[in-house]
BALOBA-1460 file (C-alpha; in Angstrom, 3 decimals):
// residues 158
<rec num="1" residu="m" x="153.325" y="61.923" z="97.710"/>
<rec num="2" residu="q" x="150.720" y="60.899" z="99.800"/>
<rec num="3" residu="r" x="148.553" y="58.047" z="99.133"/>
<rec num="4" residu="v" x="144.455" y="58.462" z="100.422"/>
<rec num="5" residu="e" x="142.432" y="55.489" z="101.676"/>
<rec num="6" residu="i" x="138.639" y="56.267" z="100.775"/>
<rec num="7" residu="i" x="135.838" y="53.907" z="101.761"/>
<rec num="8" residu="a" x="132.411" y="54.146" z="100.251"/>
<rec num="9" residu="r" x="129.797" y="52.032" z="101.201"/>
<rec num="10" residu="g" x="126.782" y="50.917" z="99.428"/>
<rec num="11" residu="e" x="125.631" y="49.704" z="96.469"/>
<rec num="12" residu="v" x="128.184" y="51.271" z="93.074"/>
<rec num="13" residu="q" x="127.169" y="49.326" z="90.624"/>
<rec num="14" residu="r" x="125.045" y="51.050" z="87.846"/>
<rec num="15" residu="v" x="124.180" y="53.579" z="89.534"/>
<rec num="16" residu="g" x="125.985" y="56.207" z="88.292"/>
<rec num="17" residu="f" x="128.654" y="56.343" z="91.311"/>
<rec num="18" residu="r" x="131.441" y="57.944" z="89.574"/>
<rec num="19" residu="d" x="129.400" y="61.318" z="89.613"/>
<rec num="20" residu="v" x="128.014" y="60.479" z="92.473"/>
<rec num="21" residu="v" x="131.058" y="60.042" z="94.584"/>
<rec num="22" residu="q" x="132.350" y="63.915" z="93.902"/>
<rec num="23" residu="k" x="128.825" y="65.018" z="95.754"/>
<rec num="24" residu="m" x="129.423" y="62.451" z="98.649"/>
<rec num="25" residu="g" x="133.349" y="63.410" z="98.835"/>
<rec num="26" residu="r" x="133.131" y="65.413" z="101.914"/>
<rec num="27" residu="d" x="131.064" y="62.873" z="103.845"/>
<rec num="28" residu="l" x="133.443" y="59.510" z="102.876"/>
<rec num="29" residu="d" x="135.438" y="58.372" z="105.714"/>
<rec num="30" residu="v" x="138.914" y="59.699" z="104.700"/>
<rec num="31" residu="t" x="142.693" y="58.640" z="106.027"/>
<rec num="32" residu="w" x="145.637" y="59.752" z="104.200"/>
<rec num="33" residu="t" x="148.956" y="57.920" z="104.701"/>
<rec num="34" residu="s" x="152.260" y="57.911" z="102.932"/>
<rec num="35" residu="a" x="152.447" y="56.493" z="99.807"/>
<rec num="36" residu="t" x="154.093" y="52.824" z="99.568"/>
<rec num="37" residu="g" x="154.403" y="53.289" z="96.027"/>
<rec num="38" residu="e" x="152.005" y="50.019" z="95.406"/>
<rec num="39" residu="f" x="149.856" y="51.219" z="92.493"/>
<rec num="40" residu="p" x="151.908" y="52.685" z="89.443"/>
<rec num="41" residu="y" x="148.930" y="54.311" z="87.900"/>
<rec num="42" residu="f" x="145.288" y="55.343" z="88.588"/>
<rec num="43" residu="k" x="142.637" y="53.745" z="86.124"/>
<rec num="44" residu="i" x="139.036" y="53.799" z="85.936"/>
<rec num="45" residu="l" x="137.776" y="50.386" z="85.197"/>
<rec num="46" residu="r" x="134.283" y="50.862" z="83.027"/>
<rec num="47" residu="g" x="131.350" y="48.405" z="82.310"/>
<rec num="48" residu="d" x="130.139" y="47.269" z="79.495"/>
<rec num="49" residu="w" x="129.872" y="50.619" z="77.462"/>
<rec num="50" residu="q" x="125.526" y="50.138" z="77.240"/>
<rec num="51" residu="e" x="125.251" y="50.140" z="81.191"/>
<rec num="52" residu="e" x="127.630" y="53.224" z="80.962"/>
<rec num="53" residu="l" x="125.664" y="54.977" z="78.674"/>
<rec num="54" residu="g" x="122.379" y="54.193" z="81.241"/>
<rec num="55" residu="e" x="124.052" y="55.673" z="83.557"/>
<rec num="56" residu="r" x="125.052" y="58.757" z="82.196"/>
<rec num="57" residu="f" x="121.724" y="59.468" z="80.965"/>
<rec num="58" residu="d" x="120.458" y="58.883" z="84.835"/>
<rec num="59" residu="v" x="123.343" y="61.795" z="85.832"/>
<rec num="60" residu="a" x="122.037" y="63.788" z="82.682"/>
<rec num="61" residu="v" x="118.511" y="63.548" z="83.801"/>
<rec num="62" residu="a" x="119.004" y="64.352" z="87.163"/>
<rec num="63" residu="l" x="121.114" y="67.669" z="86.156"/>
<rec num="64" residu="l" x="118.851" y="68.564" z="83.419"/>
<rec num="65" residu="h" x="115.840" y="68.304" z="85.798"/>
<rec num="66" residu="r" x="117.931" y="70.467" z="88.547"/>
<rec num="67" residu="s" x="118.625" y="72.871" z="85.521"/>
<rec num="68" residu="a" x="114.506" y="73.342" z="85.180"/>
<rec num="69" residu="q" x="114.547" y="73.758" z="88.750"/>
<rec num="70" residu="l" x="116.968" y="76.369" z="88.534"/>
<rec num="71" residu="g" x="115.305" y="78.027" z="86.144"/>
<rec num="72" residu="e" x="111.565" y="78.085" z="87.580"/>
<rec num="73" residu="e" x="113.583" y="79.695" z="90.717"/>
<rec num="74" residu="n" x="115.099" y="82.507" z="88.105"/>
<rec num="75" residu="l" x="111.527" y="83.303" z="86.776"/>
<rec num="76" residu="a" x="110.313" y="83.687" z="90.346"/>
<rec num="77" residu="v" x="113.048" y="85.856" z="91.655"/>
<rec num="78" residu="g" x="112.775" y="87.641" z="88.201"/>
<rec num="79" residu="k" x="108.734" y="88.242" z="88.807"/>
<rec num="80" residu="m" x="108.901" y="89.252" z="92.383"/>
<rec num="81" residu="m" x="112.265" y="92.117" z="91.417"/>
<rec num="82" residu="l" x="109.668" y="93.353" z="88.545"/>
<rec num="83" residu="d" x="107.021" y="93.478" z="91.059"/>
<rec num="84" residu="k" x="109.142" y="95.519" z="93.382"/>
<rec num="85" residu="q" x="110.439" y="98.027" z="90.102"/>
<rec num="86" residu="e" x="106.660" y="98.294" z="89.292"/>
<rec num="87" residu="t" x="106.221" y="99.416" z="92.795"/>
<rec num="88" residu="s" x="109.138" y="101.822" z="92.658"/>
<rec num="89" residu="i" x="108.075" y="103.281" z="89.455"/>
<rec num="90" residu="s" x="104.301" y="104.232" z="90.781"/>
<rec num="91" residu="l" x="106.046" y="105.843" z="94.288"/>
<rec num="92" residu="l" x="108.228" y="107.787" z="92.033"/>
<rec num="93" residu="k" x="105.610" y="109.084" z="90.036"/>
<rec num="94" residu="k" x="103.590" y="109.741" z="93.293"/>
<rec num="95" residu="i" x="106.677" y="111.824" z="94.483"/>
<rec num="96" residu="n" x="106.688" y="113.638" z="90.917"/>
<rec num="97" residu="q" x="103.685" y="114.294" z="91.044"/>
<rec num="98" residu="d" x="103.563" y="116.004" z="94.181"/>
<rec num="99" residu="t" x="106.604" y="117.341" z="93.868"/>
<rec num="100" residu="s" x="104.782" y="119.410" z="90.987"/>
<rec num="101" residu="e" x="101.786" y="120.431" z="93.968"/>
<rec num="102" residu="i" x="104.480" y="121.919" z="96.010"/>
<rec num="103" residu="g" x="106.170" y="123.843" z="93.141"/>
<rec num="104" residu="f" x="102.550" y="124.856" z="92.575"/>
<rec num="105" residu="i" x="101.929" y="125.745" z="96.061"/>
<rec num="106" residu="r" x="105.521" y="127.643" z="96.271"/>
<rec num="107" residu="e" x="104.469" y="129.745" z="92.977"/>
<rec num="108" residu="e" x="101.339" y="130.899" z="94.729"/>
<rec num="109" residu="v" x="102.933" y="131.635" z="98.234"/>
<rec num="110" residu="a" x="105.569" y="133.760" z="96.434"/>
<rec num="111" residu="a" x="102.514" y="135.811" z="94.379"/>
<rec num="112" residu="s" x="100.494" y="135.929" z="97.685"/>
<rec num="113" residu="r" x="103.850" y="137.389" z="99.326"/>
<rec num="114" residu="i" x="104.767" y="139.913" z="96.932"/>
<rec num="115" residu="e" x="101.070" y="140.792" z="96.827"/>
<rec num="116" residu="a" x="101.162" y="141.173" z="100.730"/>
<rec num="117" residu="r" x="104.168" y="143.804" z="100.439"/>
<rec num="118" residu="r" x="102.725" y="145.716" z="97.472"/>
<rec num="119" residu="g" x="99.313" y="146.595" z="100.106"/>
<rec num="120" residu="k" x="101.902" y="147.002" z="102.825"/>
<rec num="121" residu="d" x="103.436" y="149.495" z="101.124"/>
<rec num="122" residu="e" x="100.829" y="151.440" z="99.972"/>
<rec num="123" residu="i" x="99.046" y="151.230" z="103.638"/>
<rec num="124" residu="i" x="102.406" y="153.052" z="104.791"/>
<rec num="125" residu="s" x="102.641" y="155.319" z="101.749"/>
<rec num="126" residu="a" x="99.122" y="156.713" z="102.775"/>
<rec num="127" residu="i" x="99.769" y="156.559" z="105.897"/>
<rec num="128" residu="k" x="103.228" y="158.737" z="105.626"/>
<rec num="129" residu="g" x="101.708" y="161.121" z="102.978"/>
<rec num="130" residu="s" x="98.484" y="162.300" z="105.260"/>
<rec num="131" residu="n" x="98.224" y="164.392" z="107.957"/>
<rec num="132" residu="p" x="96.932" y="162.049" z="111.090"/>
<rec num="133" residu="d" x="94.474" y="164.558" z="112.282"/>
<rec num="134" residu="e" x="92.766" y="164.575" z="108.822"/>
<rec num="135" residu="k" x="92.828" y="160.561" z="108.767"/>
<rec num="136" residu="y" x="91.250" y="160.727" z="112.359"/>
<rec num="137" residu="e" x="88.589" y="163.108" z="111.174"/>
<rec num="138" residu="e" x="87.909" y="160.977" z="107.643"/>
<rec num="139" residu="l" x="87.803" y="157.721" z="109.720"/>
<rec num="140" residu="r" x="85.256" y="159.602" z="111.945"/>
<rec num="141" residu="r" x="83.032" y="160.439" z="109.403"/>
<rec num="142" residu="e" x="83.008" y="157.400" z="107.316"/>
<rec num="143" residu="i" x="81.690" y="155.630" z="111.031"/>
<rec num="144" residu="a" x="79.111" y="158.088" z="111.373"/>
<rec num="145" residu="e" x="78.105" y="157.298" z="107.830"/>
<rec num="146" residu="i" x="77.783" y="153.523" z="108.815"/>
<rec num="147" residu="k" x="75.806" y="154.197" z="111.843"/>
<rec num="148" residu="a" x="73.574" y="156.289" z="110.160"/>
<rec num="149" residu="a" x="72.834" y="153.829" z="107.684"/>
<rec num="150" residu="i" x="72.679" y="151.068" z="110.239"/>
<rec num="151" residu="e" x="70.200" y="153.159" z="112.066"/>
<rec num="152" residu="d" x="68.046" y="153.819" z="108.691"/>
<rec num="153" residu="l" x="67.693" y="149.776" z="108.038"/>
<rec num="154" residu="r" x="66.512" y="149.614" z="111.545"/>
<rec num="155" residu="a" x="63.831" y="151.735" z="111.069"/>
<rec num="156" residu="k" x="62.702" y="150.177" z="107.719"/>
<rec num="157" residu="v" x="62.773" y="146.495" z="109.255"/>
<rec num="158" residu="s" x="60.708" y="147.969" z="112.394"/>
């Protein structure tokens, strides 16, 4: 068994001392020694019941005040979290909208690719199915017709 000697300095009557001692416990001067057996038991001496009640009310008011402060702090944290959640939801909606647009663009690109392949296949088929000399002659005629049409336009404008 050990004996502890704790020295608390200051006014200790009618100030809610018993409750405050617990808070001050780590700041008190503490000396550990061997137990002497001098005190057979520990006893709390209480004052008049009205004084004790008053001290308890003081402690209760302090605890209630701290509880109200913590409640306000919790509300502030909750509001901050709610604001962040609303921002996150807004960002997720924007991402969803952008993703939808990307999907639409992908569909358009795929359709354009299919159309380009069809056109390429048609050109290849047309080239393979005809005689190059005939194609050359057809192009030469078309160019000659275009040149003649341009000359007619020039003549009309002049």
